[in-house]
C-alpha positions in Angstrom: -7.3 16.5 -6.0 -6.5 13.8 -3.8 -3.8 11.5 -5.7 -3.6 8.1 -5.4 -0.1 5.5 -6.2 -0.3 1.9 -5.4 2.8 -1.1 -5.3 2.5 -4.9 -5.8 4.9 -6.3 -4.0 4.2 -10.1 -6.4 7.6 -11.3 -5.7 7.5 -11.8 -10.1 8.7 -8.9 -12.7 6.3 -7.2 -14.8 5.7 -9.7 -17.8 3.0 -8.7 -19.2 1.0 -11.4 -18.2 -1.7 -10.7 -15.6 -1.4 -10.8 -12.2 -4.5 -11.1 -9.2 -2.4 -8.6 -7.1 -2.6 -6.0 -9.9 -6.3 -7.0 -10.2 -7.3 -6.3 -7.4 -5.2 -2.6 -7.0 -7.4 -2.2 -10.4 -10.7 -2.6 -8.3 -9.3 0.3 -5.9 -8.2 2.3 -8.9 -11.3 2.1 -10.0 -13.3 3.0 -6.8 -11.1 5.8 -6.4 -11.4 7.3 -9.8 -15.1 7.8 -9.1 -14.4 9.9 -6.1 -12.4 11.5 -8.2 -9.2 10.5 -7.8 -5.9 10.8 -9.3 -4.1 8.2 -10.5 -0.6 8.4 -10.4 0.0 4.6 -11.2 1.8 1.3 -9.7 4.9 0.2 -8.5 6.4 -3.1 -9.5 8.7 -3.5 -6.8 10.1 -6.9 -8.1 10.8 -4.7 -11.4 13.5 -1.8 -9.2 16.6 -2.7 -7.2 15.5 -1.9 -3.5 18.5 -2.3 -1.5 18.5 -3.9 2.2 19.1 -1.2 4.5 16.6 1.1 7.1 17.9 4.4 5.1 16.4 6.1 2.9 18.9 6.2 0.2 21.3 3.2 0.3 24.0 4.7 -2.3 24.8 3.4 -5.8 22.4 1.7 -7.9 19.3 2.1 -5.2 16.3 2.3 -6.8 14.6 3.2 -3.5 15.3 6.7 -3.5 13.2 7.3 -7.0 10.2 4.8 -5.7 10.1 7.1 -2.4 9.6 10.1 -3.8 7.1 9.2 -6.0 5.1 7.4 -3.4 5.5 10.8 -1.2 4.1 12.6 -3.8 0.5 11.0 -3.2 -2.0 11.4 -0.8 -3.1 7.9 -0.6 -0.9 4.9 -0.8 -3.2 1.4 -1.6 -0.7 -1.4 -0.7 -1.2 -4.5 -2.6 0.2 -7.7 -2.3 0.2 -12.0 -2.2 -0.1 -13.7 0.9 3.3 -16.1 0.5 3.7 -19.1 3.2 0.8 -17.1 5.3 2.6 -13.7 5.4 4.1 -10.5 3.2 6.4 -11.2 0.9 9.9 -10.2 1.1 9.4 -7.7 -1.4 6.7 -5.9 0.9 8.9 -6.5 3.9 11.9 -4.8 2.0 9.5 -1.6 1.6 8.7 -2.0 5.1 12.6 -1.8 6.1 13.1 1.5 4.2 10.1 3.3 5.5 11.5 2.2 9.2 14.1 5.8 8.3 10.6 7.9 8.4 11.1 7.6 12.1 13.9 9.8 12.0 12.9 12.2 8.9 10.6 14.4 11.0 9.7 17.6 10.5 10.3 20.3 14.0 6.5 19.0 14.8 7.7 15.6 14.8 5.9 14.7 11.6 7.3 12.0 9.6 7.4 12.8 5.5 4.2 10.1 5.2 2.1 12.4 8.4 -0.9 12.9 6.8 -1.2 10.4 4.3 -3.6 7.4 4.0 -3.4 3.7 3.7 -5.7 1.3 1.8 -4.2 -2.7 1.6 -5.7 -5.0 -0.7 -4.3 -8.3 -0.4 -4.9 -11.8 -2.4 -4.2 -15.0 -2.2 -4.6 -18.9 -2.2 -4.5 -19.3 1.1 -5.3 -18.0 4.9 -3.1 -15.2 6.0 -5.0 -12.1 4.9 -5.6 -10.8 8.9 -2.6 -11.9 9.2 -0.8 -9.9 6.1 -2.9 -6.7 7.1 -1.8 -6.6 10.5 1.3 -6.5 9.9 1.0 -3.4 7.0 -1.5 -1.5 9.4 1.6 -1.8 12.7 5.0 -1.3 10.7 3.4 1.8 8.4 1.5 3.2 11.2 4.6 3.4 12.9 6.1 5.2 10.2 3.4 7.9 10.0 0.8 6.1 7.3 -2.8 6.8 8.4 -4.8 3.6 8.7 -9.1 4.2 7.4 -11.5 2.5 8.9 -12.7 -0.7 7.4 -9.9 -3.0 7.3 -8.5 -4.3 4.0 -9.5 -5.3 0.8 -8.8 -9.3 0.3 -9.9 -12.4 -1.9 -8.0 -15.8 -0.6 -9.1 -18.9 -2.3 -9.8 -22.4 -1.3 -6.7 -23.8 0.3 -4.2 -25.6 -1.3 -6.6 -24.9 -4.1 -5.6 -23.8 -8.0 -7.7 -20.8 -8.3 -6.4 -17.7 -8.7 -8.3 -14.5 -8.3 -7.3 -13.7 -12.2 -9.0 -16.5 -13.1 -12.2 -15.5 -11.7 -15.5 -15.5 -13.9 -17.0 -12.4 -11.3 -15.6 -10.7 -8.9 -17.6 -11.8 -5.3 -19.9 -8.9 -4.3 -18.2 -9.3 -1.0 -14.8 -8.0 -2.8 -17.0 -5.8 -4.6 -18.6 -4.2 -1.6 -15.2 -3.5 0.7 -13.2 -2.6 -2.2 -16.2 0.3 -2.5 -15.6 1.1 1.4 -11.9 0.9 1.1 -12.3 3.6 -1.4 -14.8 6.2 0.2 -12.4 5.7 3.9 -9.5 6.3 2.2 -10.4 9.0 -0.2 -12.9 11.1 2.5 -9.7 10.8 5.0 -7.7 12.0 2.6 -9.1 15.4 2.0 -10.0 15.4 5.2 -6.3 15.9 6.1 -5.6 17.6 3.1 -8.0 20.8 4.9 -6.3 19.8 7.9 -3.3 18.2 8.6 -1.7 17.3 12.4 -0.3 19.9 13.7 2.4 17.3 15.5 4.1 18.3 18.8 6.5 20.8 18.9 9.9 19.2 19.7 12.3 19.7 22.3 15.6 21.9 21.4 
């Protein structure tokens, strides 16, 4: 069975209040569940002390080693993020920086811990920037071993300088629903294929 997990890169820690990023992640979760995926939960990054650095363990008090283990237990990573100032929030960038360690954690065939695992991106924001944010995530996470399915990210952006949040919409726009369904379908299909036939890699020189 395909397993999926999400990270929520909101700058706010969990408070029990509705979250637009959680709402978007929830749409992807529901779409993946319809295709038989097991949901391993959502990690709210701001709830954890993820130390700065580019290794997989930055020492005492670093929450990343345990989170890294949780993430790598899944076949699909749903990367949920808001847009801040037209770009990724610092919480999301911190995860990209910590995954840089994968580049030096390869097996004998050059495969990183994330090789064969699928990336699904879900974005919300009240300003432009969805394509910029997805480009940063696709490039950074592809470099560190994740496989990007076709179809692009699922996203919603409101009117520039507007005051309406995604979580407050009376109805999810049809186009968002269609995009989420395609993202879930392509991600689940790709994860299934890679589980049956993993990337072979290339034998490394001694």
